[in-house]
N, C-alpha and C positions, 0 to 999 in steps of 0.2 A: 682654649679648646675644651672639649669638643661640643659642649653644650654652653652657649653663651648665657651668662647670668642675667644680662640686661641687653636691651637693644641699643646698639651704639653705631656711630658713624666712624668707621675705622679705615685704615689704608688697605687692609685685607679682610675679606669676609670668609668665615668658615661655616659651611653648611653641612651639618651632620645628618646621618640617617636616623630614623626614629629609635633605633635600638640603644643609643647612647644614654647613659644616666650619669648625672653629676652627684658626687658624694663630697660633702664639705666637712671641715673640722669646726666651722662656726655655724651659728644658728642651731636648729634642733639636731641633736646628735644622731648620727646614722647608725642604728644598731646592727646593720648588715656588715659593717666594716669593723673588724675586731682590733686591727692594728692602728698605729698613729703615724705610719710612714707615708705622709702626704707630700704633694708637690709644693713649689714655691707659692702658688696661689691658694694654698691650704685646701686643695681639692684634688680628687682623682676622678677619672672618667672611665667608665666601663660599658661594654656592650653586652656582657653576660653577667649573671649573678655572681657575687663573690664566691670564691672557691671554698668548698667545705669538704675536708678529707673524708668525712663519713658518708658522703654522697658520691655516687659514680658520676663523673663529669664527661665520660667518653661516649655518651649515647646521643647527644644533640650537638650538631655542628652550628656554632654561633658565628654571626657575621656582623661587622660594623664598618661603616665607610664614612668618609667626609670629603668635601671638595674645598679647596683653597683658591680664592679668586681675588685678583687685584681690583679694588674698588675704584682706582684712579681718582681717589679723593685724598685729602690730608696732605702730609708733608712728603715732598718728592723723594727725599732720602729714605723714607720708610717704605717706599715702593720698590726699592732695590735690595737685593740680597745675593750672597754668594753660596750659602748653604742653607737648605731646609732640613731641620733636624727634629726627629721625634724622640721625646724623653719618656721612658716607661720603666716599669719594674713589677715585682710581685707576680711573676708569670710561672705557672706550674706545668704547662704543657705547650709544645711547639705551636706556633701560629704562623700562617702564611701571610705575606704582605705583598700587595701588588700596587704599583704606582703607574698611573697613566696620565697622558697630557690631555689638552682640551679637545683633541680630535679622537680621543679614546685609543691612542696608540701607546703600546707598552713602553714604559721607561725603565722599569726595574721590577723583577720578581725575586723574592727572597723569603727567608724565614726568620722569626724571632724565637729564641730558644729560652727554656726555663731559667729564671734568674730571681734572686731575692732582693738585691739592691738596685741602685739607679743605673740604668743603661741608656745609651743613646743610639739612634739608628739614622744614618744619612739617607734622607728621602731623595734629595737631588742636590747636585752641585752646579746646576745650570738654571739661571733665572727663567721662570715661566710665569705668565700672567694667570694661568689656571692649571691646576693639577688635582688629581683625585687619588685617594689612598683607600684601599680595601683590605681589611684584616679579617681572617677567618680561621677558626680552629675550635677545639673543645674547651678552651678557656679564653678569657680576655686578660690582657695585661692591665695593670693600673697605668693608664695613660696620664701623664702629668702636663704635657705641653707640646705644642709645635713651636719651634723657635726659628724665625727667619733671620739668619745671622750674617753679618758682614765679616770679612776676613781681617779688617783693621778698624781703627777708630774706637768709639765708645758705643756699646750696646745698652740701650735704656729700655727697661720693661716696666710698664704700668700694670700693677696688680691690684685691681679694685676688690676690696673685701666688703661687699655691700652689707650694711646693717651691723657692722662690727665696730667695736670701740678701740681696736688696736691691742686687745689683750689675748689674742689667739696664739701668739708665737710659742707660748709655754705649753701649748697642748700638743704640738707636733713632737715626734721623737727627737730629742736633742742631737743624737748621733746622726739622724737623717738630715736635719737642718744644717748641721755642720758639713755634711757631705755635699749638700747643695751649694753652700757658700764656696767650698773648695772646687767643685766641678765647674761652677759658673764664674769663678774668679770674681766674686762680688766685692767691689771696692767702696761702694757708697750706698746707703739706704736713706731715702727721703721718707720719713715717718710722719704720715699725715692722717690724723683721726680727730674725732671730738664731737661732731654734730649729733651723733647717735646717742649721746648720753645727756643731751640738753633736757632739763626738767624744770618746770616752772617754780616748784615749791622747795627745791633742795638748796640748803645754805652751805653745807660742808661737803667739799669734794676732795678731802684728804685721802679717802679710800681710793679715788681715781688716781691721784698723784702716786700712791704706792703701787697701784697696778701698773701704771706706765713705767715707773722706775724699775720694777721687776722685769718687764719686757726688755727694756733698754740694756740692763746689766746682763741679761741672758744673751742677747744678741752680741754684745761686746765680748762676752766670755767665749762664745762659740767661734768668733772671728775677730780676734783682737786688732788686726791691722785694718779693719774696715771703718770708714768714717760714717757717722750718723748725723743727720740733720732732722731735728723735730720741727715740723711746720705747725705752728699754733692754729687753733680753731679760727675760722672766719666769723664775721658777724652773721647773725641769724635773727630774723625779725618775727615778732608776733603782733597781731592787730589789737590795739587798745583804742576803743572808740572809732575814730575815723583815721587814725594814724598807725603806721607800722613802726614799732620801736624794738630795740634790742632786748632779747631775753635777759632777765636780771642775772642769770647765772653765767652768761658768756665770759665775763672777765674772770669769774672764779675758776672756770674750766681752763681758760688761758693761763692763769697763774699756776694752777695745778700742773699743767704740762710744762711750763717753764721751770718750776721747782724740781720736777722729776728730771728734766734734762740737765739742770745744773748739778743735781746730786749725782747723776750718772756720768758727768763730765763729757757731755756731748753738746753739739751746737743747737741753739734754739733760734728760730726766726718767727717774729710776731706778725702773722698775716693779718690779724685783727687790726692792729695799728697801721699796717702798711696800706690797707684798703680804706682807712679813714676813721677807725675806731667806733665809738658808740653811735648807733643809728645810721651807720654808713651804708648798710645793704640797700635801703630804698634808693639811694643815689645811683647804685649800679643797676637796679631793676628799671628805673625810669630814665636812664641815660638814653641818648639818641646817637647811634643805635643802642639797644639794650645790651648790658654786660652781664646780667644775671637773670635767672628764671623767676617767674611770678610765684614760686613757692617761697621766695625770700630766704632761700637756703643755699641754692647751688648756682655757681657761675654757668653761663652759657659758653660756647666755644670762644667767642671773642673776649669775654671776660677772663676765661681761663688763660688765654694767650697773654693778656695784659698782666695778670697776677704772676704768671710764670716768668715773664720778663723782669718783673720786680724782684723776684727771688734770684734770678740769674745775675742781675746787676748787683744785688747785695753780696752774693758770693764772690763775684769778680772784684768788687771793691775791696773786700777783705783780703782776697788773694793778692792784689796789687800792693796793698798796704804791707802785707807779709813780705813780699818780695823786696819792697823798699827798705824794710827794717833789716832784712838779711843781707842786703847788698854790701859788699866789702868796699873799703876805701880804694879808689882808683878804678873801679869798674865803670864802664861806659853806661850812660843812660840808655834804657831800652825804649 
């Protein structure tokens, strides 16, 4: 929410009004935002300019709205939810909030009140295929996310940080990030970065190893009971003559990630080797049907499904081996 960073085929579409602006901690620093209390996606969304105590903010009524619609695509389980929750914070003046269904019938009308930390607001506890939310007032909260949550099972959130090398976590307020881990009961992070630092002429990536190590130790310190799996860089091709071959630095980056994970005592999964190692990306691009895009960098949906199944199978294999080792004499086979 509320401004999509890239076009994606998702289970749910969010269509925001034009007033919304996306402010991120990565990329070019946003000078309008003086704090570092950002959301899990390292971003905040606002429909009004950031609050400035030296300027009167009670002269203009600001409004921002968005509609959430089921795309009827993607995974079936992702199209069902029990609670739609709005996460927000940094609000200086009361804001009204109105939720309506697809027929423009009122579901709920309420207010959000001034707050400095993370707050949540229940938009609906009844599944709808379409609903709209309108916020209005003399300020805008920092909106962090809409979460369509189930009441049981595992909730998985994909947080793409486009163009980032995975070194952004140390930029957010540590106390705020710790609060997010506690509020969301975060039990596992799949840490996947790397293609954004690929360079043709660099030989030494020890600097990157240290960057990743610093991020991993920070995350562990803020949430010691959370598991972390570092997913190594995938193969990535460049054209030499008439052939597509792996960048010379791919294995150096993979090794830097692996070394950082081992130093931080977290799990490392070698996606580069899993997909076939050196010069494997062309095999995924030219597969029938194709499993990767013709930028020779990114998987397509089918390729992503296959590589994610590889990761799942690797995790479950280690889990079953762990259970077998821990099984006490006399226990029945499972």
